[in-house]
C-alpha atoms as an extended CHARMM CRD file, in Angstrom:
* protein
*
       114  EXT
         1         1  MET       CA             76.0390000000      119.1870000000      100.3390000000  PROA      1               0.0000000000
         2         2  ASN       CA             77.0920000000      121.7940000000       97.6520000000  PROA      2               0.0000000000
         3         3  LYS       CA             75.3610000000      124.7550000000       99.2870000000  PROA      3               0.0000000000
         4         4  VAL       CA             76.9540000000      127.7790000000      100.5860000000  PROA      4               0.0000000000
         5         5  LEU       CA             75.8830000000      127.8580000000      104.4320000000  PROA      5               0.0000000000
         6         6  ALA       CA             76.0010000000      130.4990000000      106.5340000000  PROA      6               0.0000000000
         7         7  CYS       CA             77.2990000000      129.5690000000      110.2600000000  PROA      7               0.0000000000
         8         8  CYS       CA             73.5630000000      129.1190000000      111.3260000000  PROA      8               0.0000000000
         9         9  GLY       CA             72.9090000000      126.9850000000      108.5240000000  PROA      9               0.0000000000
        10        10  LEU       CA             71.0570000000      129.3100000000      106.1270000000  PROA      10              0.0000000000
        11        11  ASP       CA             71.6730000000      128.7570000000      102.5470000000  PROA      11              0.0000000000
        12        12  CYS       CA             73.5240000000      131.5900000000      101.2360000000  PROA      12              0.0000000000
        13        13  GLY       CA             72.4040000000      130.6200000000       97.7000000000  PROA      13              0.0000000000
        14        14  GLY       CA             69.0500000000      131.6950000000       98.3710000000  PROA      14              0.0000000000
        15        15  CYS       CA             69.8900000000      134.9230000000       99.7610000000  PROA      15              0.0000000000
        16        16  GLY       CA             69.3740000000      138.0990000000       97.4700000000  PROA      16              0.0000000000
        17        17  ALA       CA             72.3830000000      139.9270000000       98.8940000000  PROA      17              0.0000000000
        18        18  TYR       CA             74.8070000000      137.0950000000       98.4830000000  PROA      18              0.0000000000
        19        19  LEU       CA             73.0830000000      136.4400000000       94.6990000000  PROA      19              0.0000000000
        20        20  ALA       CA             73.2420000000      140.0240000000       93.8450000000  PROA      20              0.0000000000
        21        21  THR       CA             76.8440000000      140.5150000000       95.0500000000  PROA      21              0.0000000000
        22        22  LYS       CA             77.8900000000      136.9880000000       93.3550000000  PROA      22              0.0000000000
        23        23  ASN       CA             76.4610000000      138.1400000000       90.0640000000  PROA      23              0.0000000000
        24        24  ASN       CA             77.0150000000      141.9070000000       90.2060000000  PROA      24              0.0000000000
        25        25  ASP       CA             73.3240000000      142.3690000000       89.4350000000  PROA      25              0.0000000000
        26        26  ASP       CA             72.1420000000      145.6900000000       90.4180000000  PROA      26              0.0000000000
        27        27  ALA       CA             68.4070000000      145.0580000000       89.4900000000  PROA      27              0.0000000000
        28        28  LYS       CA             68.6430000000      142.1660000000       92.1680000000  PROA      28              0.0000000000
        29        29  ARG       CA             70.0570000000      144.6330000000       94.6090000000  PROA      29              0.0000000000
        30        30  VAL       CA             66.9190000000      147.0430000000       93.9960000000  PROA      30              0.0000000000
        31        31  LYS       CA             64.4120000000      144.2130000000       94.2820000000  PROA      31              0.0000000000
        32        32  THR       CA             66.0970000000      142.8960000000       97.3840000000  PROA      32              0.0000000000
        33        33  ALA       CA             66.2520000000      146.2510000000       99.1020000000  PROA      33              0.0000000000
        34        34  GLU       CA             62.6890000000      146.8360000000       98.2280000000  PROA      34              0.0000000000
        35        35  GLU       CA             61.6690000000      143.3350000000       99.8380000000  PROA      35              0.0000000000
        36        36  TRP       CA             63.5730000000      143.5150000000      102.6950000000  PROA      36              0.0000000000
        37        37  SER       CA             62.4240000000      147.0630000000      103.5040000000  PROA      37              0.0000000000
        38        38  LYS       CA             58.8810000000      146.0150000000      103.6370000000  PROA      38              0.0000000000
        39        39  GLN       CA             59.6810000000      142.6920000000      105.5590000000  PROA      39              0.0000000000
        40        40  TYR       CA             62.0630000000      143.9020000000      108.0210000000  PROA      40              0.0000000000
        41        41  GLY       CA             60.4550000000      147.6860000000      108.3750000000  PROA      41              0.0000000000
        42        42  HSD       CA             63.9430000000      149.2930000000      107.9000000000  PROA      42              0.0000000000
        43        43  ALA       CA             64.9050000000      151.2980000000      104.8790000000  PROA      43              0.0000000000
        44        44  PHE       CA             67.3370000000      149.5300000000      102.9510000000  PROA      44              0.0000000000
        45        45  LYS       CA             69.1240000000      150.8590000000       99.8440000000  PROA      45              0.0000000000
        46        46  PRO       CA             70.6480000000      148.9550000000       96.9850000000  PROA      46              0.0000000000
        47        47  GLU       CA             73.9040000000      149.7910000000       97.8500000000  PROA      47              0.0000000000
        48        48  ASP       CA             73.2000000000      148.0180000000      101.2770000000  PROA      48              0.0000000000
        49        49  ILE       CA             72.6630000000      144.7150000000       99.4280000000  PROA      49              0.0000000000
        50        50  ASN       CA             75.9770000000      143.2140000000       99.0910000000  PROA      50              0.0000000000
        51        51  CYS       CA             77.4420000000      140.1450000000      100.6940000000  PROA      51              0.0000000000
        52        52  GLY       CA             80.1190000000      137.5180000000       99.8410000000  PROA      52              0.0000000000
        53        53  GLY       CA             78.5640000000      134.9290000000      102.2590000000  PROA      53              0.0000000000
        54        54  CYS       CA             78.5480000000      134.7060000000      105.9680000000  PROA      54              0.0000000000
        55        55  THR       CA             81.7210000000      132.3680000000      106.2770000000  PROA      55              0.0000000000
        56        56  SER       CA             83.7050000000      134.1350000000      103.5510000000  PROA      56              0.0000000000
        57        57  LYS       CA             87.0010000000      135.6850000000      104.6120000000  PROA      57              0.0000000000
        58        58  GLY       CA             88.0070000000      139.1960000000      103.7170000000  PROA      58              0.0000000000
        59        59  LYS       CA             84.7640000000      139.9060000000      101.6150000000  PROA      59              0.0000000000
        60        60  ILE       CA             81.9100000000      142.2150000000      102.1750000000  PROA      60              0.0000000000
        61        61  HSD       CA             79.1130000000      141.0130000000      104.7370000000  PROA      61              0.0000000000
        62        62  PHE       CA             75.5760000000      142.2440000000      104.7490000000  PROA      62              0.0000000000
        63        63  GLN       CA             75.3050000000      144.7330000000      107.7200000000  PROA      63              0.0000000000
        64        64  TYR       CA             73.4860000000      142.2250000000      109.9730000000  PROA      64              0.0000000000
        65        65  CYS       CA             76.4200000000      139.7580000000      109.5180000000  PROA      65              0.0000000000
        66        66  ASN       CA             78.7000000000      141.9680000000      111.1520000000  PROA      66              0.0000000000
        67        67  VAL       CA             76.5630000000      141.8680000000      114.5530000000  PROA      67              0.0000000000
        68        68  CYS       CA             75.2120000000      138.1900000000      114.0850000000  PROA      68              0.0000000000
        69        69  GLU       CA             75.6520000000      136.6750000000      117.4990000000  PROA      69              0.0000000000
        70        70  ILE       CA             75.7700000000      133.0840000000      115.8810000000  PROA      70              0.0000000000
        71        71  ARG       CA             78.4060000000      134.2290000000      113.2690000000  PROA      71              0.0000000000
        72        72  LYS       CA             80.6900000000      135.9100000000      115.9160000000  PROA      72              0.0000000000
        73        73  CYS       CA             80.4570000000      132.5640000000      117.9900000000  PROA      73              0.0000000000
        74        74  GLY       CA             81.3660000000      130.4600000000      114.8320000000  PROA      74              0.0000000000
        75        75  GLN       CA             84.2280000000      132.6970000000      113.9670000000  PROA      75              0.0000000000
        76        76  GLU       CA             85.4110000000      132.3860000000      117.9240000000  PROA      76              0.0000000000
        77        77  LYS       CA             85.4590000000      128.7470000000      117.7880000000  PROA      77              0.0000000000
        78        78  LYS       CA             86.8230000000      128.6570000000      114.3610000000  PROA      78              0.0000000000
        79        79  VAL       CA             84.3140000000      126.1190000000      113.1390000000  PROA      79              0.0000000000
        80        80  LYS       CA             83.1520000000      126.1790000000      109.3730000000  PROA      80              0.0000000000
        81        81  ASN       CA             79.5170000000      126.4040000000      110.4400000000  PROA      81              0.0000000000
        82        82  CYS       CA             77.7500000000      125.3700000000      113.8430000000  PROA      82              0.0000000000
        83        83  ALA       CA             77.4380000000      121.5930000000      112.4860000000  PROA      83              0.0000000000
        84        84  TYR       CA             80.9650000000      121.3570000000      113.6250000000  PROA      84              0.0000000000
        85        85  CYS       CA             80.5690000000      122.6960000000      116.8480000000  PROA      85              0.0000000000
        86        86  ALA       CA             80.7730000000      120.6240000000      119.9660000000  PROA      86              0.0000000000
        87        87  ASP       CA             77.8050000000      122.4850000000      121.3220000000  PROA      87              0.0000000000
        88        88  PHE       CA             75.5220000000      121.9620000000      118.3650000000  PROA      88              0.0000000000
        89        89  ALA       CA             72.3560000000      122.7980000000      118.8780000000  PROA      89              0.0000000000
        90        90  CYS       CA             73.1340000000      125.6200000000      121.5870000000  PROA      90              0.0000000000
        91        91  GLU       CA             70.3560000000      127.8540000000      122.7600000000  PROA      91              0.0000000000
        92        92  LYS       CA             71.0940000000      130.6300000000      120.3700000000  PROA      92              0.0000000000
        93        93  LEU       CA             70.6530000000      127.9890000000      117.6080000000  PROA      93              0.0000000000
        94        94  GLU       CA             67.3780000000      126.7830000000      119.0230000000  PROA      94              0.0000000000
        95        95  LYS       CA             65.7760000000      129.9330000000      119.1630000000  PROA      95              0.0000000000
        96        96  PHE       CA             66.8420000000      130.6350000000      115.7150000000  PROA      96              0.0000000000
        97        97  PHE       CA             65.8140000000      127.4320000000      114.4210000000  PROA      97              0.0000000000
        98        98  ALA       CA             62.2010000000      128.5040000000      115.6050000000  PROA      98              0.0000000000
        99        99  MET       CA             62.2750000000      131.0210000000      112.7860000000  PROA      99              0.0000000000
       100       100  ALA       CA             64.5600000000      129.0420000000      110.3200000000  PROA      100             0.0000000000
       101       101  PRO       CA             63.8370000000      125.2480000000      110.3170000000  PROA      101             0.0000000000
       102       102  ALA       CA             65.5140000000      124.9200000000      106.8840000000  PROA      102             0.0000000000
       103       103  ALA       CA             68.7260000000      126.0270000000      108.7400000000  PROA      103             0.0000000000
       104       104  ARG       CA             68.4630000000      123.1900000000      111.2170000000  PROA      104             0.0000000000
       105       105  ALA       CA             67.9510000000      120.6230000000      108.2900000000  PROA      105             0.0000000000
       106       106  ASN       CA             71.0110000000      121.9290000000      106.6040000000  PROA      106             0.0000000000
       107       107  LEU       CA             73.2890000000      121.6750000000      109.6480000000  PROA      107             0.0000000000
       108       108  GLU       CA             71.5170000000      118.3580000000      110.7110000000  PROA      108             0.0000000000
       109       109  THR       CA             72.5970000000      116.9720000000      107.0260000000  PROA      109             0.0000000000
       110       110  ILE       CA             75.9160000000      118.0480000000      107.7050000000  PROA      110             0.0000000000
       111       111  LYS       CA             76.2550000000      116.5600000000      111.3710000000  PROA      111             0.0000000000
       112       112  LYS       CA             74.6720000000      113.1250000000      110.1370000000  PROA      112             0.0000000000
       113       113  ALA       CA             77.5440000000      112.9170000000      107.3620000000  PROA      113             0.0000000000
       114       114  MET       CA             80.5300000000      113.4940000000      109.9750000000  PROA      114             0.0000000000
């Protein structure tokens, strides 16, 4: 699998913040800030739209990544992503997968290949 995955299995390659940061694309930051402001009911500014990927070390992360319980758990357990965790799929993930079934599919693909 050649995807950049968050701990939870989301594909960072489909994330506006990740793409804007990777490509240093200010127009993408503006577009993503507008979309996410409408979608999540929070006023995001273009300068908020920066992320080097959930599992990147020492890089900037989107503000939610800093409080994400799934990411925090993965870091504590020192796993590349949740597919590598002995507790896969835990209660936190099951709740998340209800909103993001593609994330489950990504992690299950990794788990099957192990």
